[in-house]
C-alpha positions as CSV (number, residue, x, y, z in Angstrom):
1,M,-0.9,-157.9,156.6
2,K,2.0,-155.6,155.5
3,K,1.4,-153.4,158.5
4,Y,1.2,-156.5,160.7
5,L,4.6,-157.8,159.5
6,Q,6.3,-154.4,159.9
7,I,5.2,-154.2,163.5
8,M,6.2,-157.8,164.3
9,L,9.6,-157.5,162.5
10,A,10.6,-154.9,165.0
11,V,10.5,-157.5,167.7
12,S,11.7,-160.5,165.7
13,M,15.3,-160.0,166.8
14,V,14.2,-160.4,170.4
15,T,12.2,-163.5,169.7
16,G,15.0,-165.0,167.7
17,C,17.3,-164.7,170.6
18,S,14.8,-166.0,173.1
19,F,13.7,-169.1,171.2
20,A,16.2,-171.5,172.9
21,E,15.4,-170.3,176.4
22,A,11.7,-170.4,175.9
23,E,11.6,-173.8,174.3
24,S,13.6,-175.3,177.1
25,N,10.8,-174.5,179.6
26,K,8.1,-176.3,177.6
27,E,6.1,-179.1,179.2
28,S,7.6,-182.6,179.7
29,K,5.5,-183.9,176.8
30,T,7.7,-182.0,174.3
31,A,8.6,-184.2,171.4
32,E,12.3,-185.1,170.8
33,T,14.0,-183.0,168.1
34,V,15.0,-184.9,165.0
35,V,18.7,-184.4,164.5
36,D,20.7,-186.0,161.7
37,K,24.5,-185.8,162.2
38,P,26.9,-186.1,159.2
39,T,27.6,-189.8,159.9
40,N,23.9,-190.6,159.4
41,N,24.0,-190.0,155.6
42,N,21.2,-187.4,156.1
43,T,18.6,-190.2,156.3
44,D,15.2,-188.7,157.3
45,V,14.0,-190.1,160.6
46,Y,10.4,-189.7,161.8
47,V,9.8,-189.2,165.5
48,P,6.1,-189.6,166.5
49,N,4.6,-186.6,168.2
50,P,3.2,-187.5,171.7
51,Q,0.3,-185.2,171.3
52,V,-0.9,-185.6,167.7
53,T,-1.9,-188.5,165.5
54,D,0.6,-189.3,162.7
55,D,-0.9,-187.8,159.5
56,R,1.6,-189.2,157.0
57,D,-0.9,-191.7,155.6
58,L,-3.5,-189.0,154.9
59,K,-3.0,-188.4,151.2
60,K,-6.4,-187.1,150.0
61,V,-8.8,-184.5,151.3
62,G,-11.3,-186.3,153.5
63,D,-8.9,-189.1,154.5
64,S,-9.1,-189.9,158.3
65,I,-7.2,-192.0,160.8
66,T,-7.8,-193.0,164.4
67,D,-5.3,-194.1,167.0
68,E,-4.7,-193.9,170.7
69,K,-4.2,-190.1,170.4
70,G,-7.5,-189.3,168.7
71,E,-9.1,-189.0,165.3
72,L,-7.4,-186.9,162.6
73,T,-8.9,-185.8,159.2
74,L,-7.2,-184.1,156.3
75,K,-9.1,-181.0,155.1
76,S,-6.5,-179.4,152.8
77,V,-2.9,-179.9,151.8
78,K,-0.3,-178.0,149.7
79,K,3.1,-179.5,148.9
80,V,5.5,-176.5,149.0
81,N,9.2,-177.8,149.0
82,E,10.7,-174.3,148.8
83,T,14.3,-173.9,150.0
84,F,16.0,-170.7,151.2
85,K,19.6,-170.1,152.1
86,L,20.7,-167.7,154.9
87,D,24.4,-167.7,155.3
88,G,25.2,-171.3,156.5
89,I,21.5,-172.2,157.1
90,E,19.4,-174.0,154.5
91,Y,15.7,-173.7,155.3
92,T,13.0,-175.7,153.6
93,V,9.2,-175.4,154.0
94,K,8.0,-178.9,152.9
95,E,4.2,-178.7,153.1
96,V,1.3,-177.0,154.7
97,K,-1.9,-178.8,155.8
98,L,-5.2,-178.0,157.3
99,L,-6.4,-180.8,159.6
100,H,-9.3,-181.5,161.9
101,F,-8.5,-183.2,165.2
102,I,-10.6,-184.9,167.9
103,P,-8.0,-185.6,170.6
104,D,-8.4,-188.5,173.0
105,Y,-9.8,-187.7,176.4
106,S,-6.4,-188.4,178.0
107,L,-5.0,-185.4,176.1
108,I,-7.6,-182.8,177.0
109,D,-5.5,-181.2,179.7
110,F,-2.6,-180.8,177.4
111,Y,-4.7,-178.8,174.9
112,H,-6.4,-176.6,177.4
113,P,-3.8,-173.8,177.2
114,Y,-4.4,-173.7,173.4
115,T,-8.2,-174.2,173.2
116,H,-11.1,-175.3,175.3
117,D,-12.8,-176.9,172.3
118,E,-13.1,-180.7,172.4
119,E,-12.2,-180.8,168.7
120,F,-10.6,-178.3,166.4
121,D,-8.9,-177.4,163.1
122,F,-5.2,-176.7,163.0
123,V,-2.7,-175.6,160.4
124,K,0.4,-177.8,160.3
125,I,3.7,-176.6,158.7
126,G,6.4,-179.1,157.9
127,V,9.9,-177.7,157.9
128,E,13.6,-178.7,157.7
129,V,16.5,-176.6,158.8
130,K,20.1,-177.6,158.0
131,N,23.2,-175.9,159.3
132,N,25.8,-176.6,156.7
133,S,28.5,-174.5,158.3
134,A,31.0,-175.0,161.2
135,E,29.3,-172.2,163.1
136,N,26.4,-172.3,165.6
137,Y,23.4,-170.1,164.9
138,H,20.0,-169.3,166.4
139,F,17.1,-169.4,163.9
140,G,13.3,-169.9,164.1
141,P,11.8,-171.4,161.0
142,V,8.3,-170.0,161.9
143,A,8.2,-166.9,164.0
144,M,4.8,-165.7,162.8
145,V,1.9,-167.0,160.6
146,S,-1.0,-165.3,158.9
147,I,-3.8,-167.5,157.9
148,N,-6.4,-166.3,155.3
149,N,-5.2,-162.8,156.1
150,T,-7.3,-162.7,159.2
151,I,-5.8,-165.2,161.7
152,H,-2.4,-164.3,163.2
153,K,-0.3,-166.7,165.2
154,T,3.2,-166.6,166.6
155,W,5.8,-169.3,167.4
156,E,4.5,-169.3,171.0
157,D,1.1,-170.7,169.8
158,D,2.8,-173.8,168.3
159,F,1.5,-177.0,170.1
160,Y,3.7,-179.5,168.4
161,L,6.6,-178.4,170.6
162,E,9.3,-180.1,168.6
163,E,12.1,-177.6,169.6
164,L,12.6,-176.5,166.0
165,N,13.2,-172.9,167.1
166,G,16.4,-171.9,168.8
167,E,20.0,-173.0,168.5
168,N,21.2,-174.8,165.4
169,L,24.6,-176.5,166.0
170,A,27.3,-176.8,163.4
171,R,26.4,-179.5,160.8
172,Q,23.1,-180.1,162.5
173,K,19.8,-180.9,160.7
174,K,16.4,-180.4,162.3
175,Q,13.1,-181.5,160.7
176,G,9.6,-181.6,162.0
177,N,6.3,-179.7,162.3
178,L,4.7,-176.8,163.9
179,G,0.9,-176.7,164.5
180,F,-1.4,-173.7,165.1
181,I,-5.0,-174.2,166.3
182,V,-7.6,-172.1,164.5
183,D,-11.4,-171.8,164.6
184,E,-13.0,-174.2,162.2
185,L,-12.2,-173.1,158.6
186,E,-14.4,-173.9,155.6
187,N,-11.4,-173.2,153.3
188,L,-7.7,-172.6,153.7
189,D,-6.9,-170.1,151.0
190,K,-3.6,-168.6,152.1
191,V,-0.8,-169.1,154.6
192,E,1.9,-166.5,155.0
193,I,5.0,-167.6,157.0
194,L,7.6,-165.3,158.5
195,S,10.7,-166.8,159.9
196,G,12.8,-165.4,162.7
197,D,16.1,-163.5,162.1
198,L,19.3,-165.5,161.7
199,V,21.4,-164.8,164.8
200,D,25.0,-165.8,165.4
201,K,26.6,-167.2,168.5
202,D,27.2,-163.7,169.8
203,K,23.5,-162.9,169.4
204,E,24.2,-160.6,166.5
205,K,21.6,-160.4,163.7
206,I,23.3,-161.6,160.5
207,G,20.3,-162.5,158.3
208,E,16.9,-161.1,157.5
209,P,13.7,-163.1,158.0
210,I,12.2,-165.2,155.2
211,N,8.7,-164.3,154.1
212,L,6.9,-167.1,152.2
213,V,3.3,-166.9,150.9
214,V,1.6,-170.2,150.2
215,N,-1.6,-170.0,148.2
216,F,-4.1,-172.8,148.0
217,E,-5.9,-173.5,144.8
């Protein structure tokens, strides 16, 4: 895993700068980014994802819910709530979940670029990024993920498409989720998250990536 991170860190500067451009070309089904401006008193606002069933009511392992998007079951969950500060950016990883999803037939075409399975497991990472400064930055909360030390994903594999990577305007807050499809897992033991570099408006690197290891008991 250490060797993997060293290799990928060499290109993290490039990916950090390209987040905004790449995300702008995503499919029309991309969810709206949640943005709280200072006049909103920082009230959290939930924006439903158009591709994935809302999992907020799944509290215990084995809980399941069905709606027009499909059937979603909680397999594992870890509350993290760890916050990191990079210059003017405040970055929080809220939780990590392993879920099993059977998407509705109407969504099959959307998932084909990610998997050809009709049902699948995925790891969901809930994050929040606040820009507390008067400057604009580029930052990706999740550039790379290692799952159980054997499964490696990058930000390009995220299917939630909530535009969390890229430009963070002055005084802006983004919150939402990133999801990474995996082969069916019997257990989720460890998730290692590597953020992107912090990049200023002149595309100069001013902050190192955050590396967070989440262990499941």
